[in-house]
C-alpha positions in Angstrom: -60.7 -52.4 -8.6 -59.5 -51.3 -12.0 -60.7 -47.8 -11.3 -58.7 -47.7 -8.0 -55.5 -48.9 -9.8 -56.0 -46.4 -12.6 -56.5 -43.6 -10.1 -53.4 -44.7 -8.2 -51.3 -44.8 -11.4 -52.6 -41.4 -12.4 -51.6 -39.9 -9.0 -48.1 -41.5 -9.1 -47.6 -40.2 -12.6 -48.9 -36.7 -11.6 -46.5 -36.6 -8.7 -43.5 -37.7 -10.8 -44.2 -35.0 -13.4 -44.6 -32.5 -10.6 -41.4 -33.4 -9.0 -39.5 -33.5 -12.3 -40.5 -29.9 -13.0 -39.7 -28.7 -9.5 -37.1 -26.0 -9.4 -36.1 -26.4 -5.8 -32.5 -26.2 -4.9 -30.9 -29.5 -4.1 -29.0 -30.4 -0.9 -25.4 -29.3 -1.4 -22.5 -31.8 -1.7 -20.8 -30.1 1.1 -21.1 -27.0 3.2 -17.8 -25.3 4.0 -17.8 -23.2 7.2 -15.0 -20.9 8.2 -14.8 -17.5 9.9 -18.5 -17.1 9.9 -19.0 -17.9 6.2 -21.0 -20.8 5.0 -20.3 -21.8 1.4 -22.4 -24.5 -0.3 -20.8 -26.8 -2.9 -22.8 -28.5 -5.6 -22.5 -30.9 -8.5 -24.0 -29.5 -11.7 -27.3 -31.3 -11.1 -27.6 -29.5 -7.8 -26.7 -26.1 -9.3 -29.0 -26.4 -12.3 -32.2 -25.2 -10.5 -30.4 -21.9 -9.9 -30.2 -21.5 -13.7 -33.9 -22.2 -14.4 -36.2 -20.5 -11.9 -39.6 -19.7 -13.3 -40.9 -16.6 -11.6 -40.8 -12.8 -12.0 -37.4 -12.4 -10.4 -34.3 -11.3 -12.5 -31.5 -13.7 -11.9 -27.8 -12.8 -12.5 -25.6 -15.8 -12.4 -21.8 -15.2 -12.7 -19.2 -17.9 -13.1 -15.9 -16.8 -11.7 -12.8 -18.0 -9.8 -10.2 -16.4 -7.6 -7.5 -17.3 -10.1 -9.2 -15.5 -12.9 -7.9 -11.9 -13.1 -10.8 -10.5 -15.3 -13.3 -12.2 -13.0 -11.8 -10.5 -9.9 -11.7 -7.2 -11.7 -15.4 -7.2 -12.5 -16.7 -8.6 -9.2 -17.0 -5.2 -7.5 -19.4 -4.2 -10.3 -21.5 -7.2 -9.6 -21.5 -6.5 -5.9 -22.4 -2.9 -6.3 -25.3 -3.7 -8.6 -26.4 -6.5 -6.3 -26.6 -3.9 -3.5 -28.5 -1.5 -5.7 -31.2 -4.0 -6.9 -31.4 -6.6 -4.2 -34.5 -5.0 -2.5 -36.5 -5.8 -5.6 -37.2 -9.0 -7.5 -33.6 -9.6 -8.1 -31.2 -12.4 -7.2 -27.4 -12.5 -7.9 -25.5 -15.7 -7.5 -21.8 -15.9 -7.9 -20.7 -19.4 -8.9 -17.1 -20.1 -7.9 -15.2 -22.5 -10.2 -12.3 -22.7 -7.8 -10.9 -26.2 -7.0 -12.3 -27.7 -3.8 -8.9 -27.7 -2.1 -8.9 -23.8 -2.6 -12.3 -23.2 -0.9 -11.1 -22.7 2.7 -7.7 -21.3 1.8 -8.6 -18.8 -0.9 -12.3 -18.5 -1.7 -13.7 -17.9 1.9 -10.8 -15.4 2.7 -11.6 -13.7 -0.6 -15.3 -13.4 0.2 -14.4 -11.9 3.6 -11.7 -9.6 2.2 -14.0 -8.3 -0.6 -17.1 -8.2 1.6 -19.2 -10.1 -1.0 -22.8 -10.0 0.0 -24.3 -11.7 -3.0 -24.9 -15.4 -2.6 -21.7 -17.4 -3.5 -21.9 -21.1 -4.3 -19.2 -23.5 -5.5 -19.6 -25.7 -8.5 -17.7 -28.9 -7.8 -18.2 -31.0 -10.9 -15.0 -31.8 -12.8 -16.9 -33.1 -15.8 -17.1 -29.7 -17.4 -17.6 -31.2 -20.9 -21.1 -32.4 -19.9 -22.3 -29.3 -18.0 -20.9 -26.4 -20.0 -23.3 -26.7 -22.8 -26.2 -27.2 -20.4 -25.4 -23.7 -19.0 -25.3 -22.2 -22.5 -24.7 -23.9 -25.9 -22.5 -21.0 -27.0 -20.2 -21.1 -23.9 -16.6 -22.2 -24.7 -16.0 -22.7 -21.0 -13.9 -19.5 -20.5 -14.6 -17.3 -17.6 -15.9 -14.8 -16.6 -19.3 -15.9 -17.9 -22.7 -14.6 -16.9 -26.3 -15.5 -17.5 -29.0 -13.0 -16.9 -32.6 -14.3 -17.1 -36.1 -13.8 -16.1 -38.6 -16.6 -16.8 -38.0 -17.5 -20.5 -36.0 -14.4 -21.4 -32.3 -15.3 -21.2 -29.0 -13.9 -22.3 -25.5 -15.4 -22.0 -22.3 -13.4 -21.9 -18.8 -14.8 -22.2 -17.1 -11.5 -21.4 -16.0 -9.1 -18.7 -18.4 -6.3 -17.7 -17.9 -2.7 -16.7 -20.4 -1.5 -14.2 -22.3 0.5 -16.9 -22.4 -2.4 -19.3 -23.7 -4.8 -16.6 -26.4 -2.3 -15.4 -27.5 -1.8 -19.0 -28.0 -5.5 -19.4 -29.8 -5.8 -16.1 -32.1 -2.9 -17.0 -33.0 -4.6 -20.3 -34.7 -7.3 -18.1 -36.5 -4.8 -15.9 -38.2 -3.0 -18.8 
């Protein structure tokens, strides 16, 4: 009897550890749908798995908003490099920080107008003071901000990129 209880406790503990280390993407808070575009909205806890995948893929995560002029200026560079590298082990995710009331009126029309092909998600978590340092301890919260990572190699950038600067950083993860 004690052996069965011990085995059951071990299995429950093993399953809990396995689930806590899972990097699966959570169910979104809401999925916006308009004009053929589906846009998922997450609290930070739902977004966090995007920031911590452990595999041999290069992840480029850019935080932006339609009201951020430097963000809008650099997005074509991100989109162009996404097209260039997406056939390999490369994933680009554009995290919109627009307010929820702007998603259908500004963000989705912007995605259509700019023909964004990279995955776009919305971070809908007003408690920025708790999640900013979880993204990067050095982040002041200003945008644009970008993380590039592959497994445990990770760099954070609180700046705008030219296409050449961004590609140089991406290539540093390829080599």
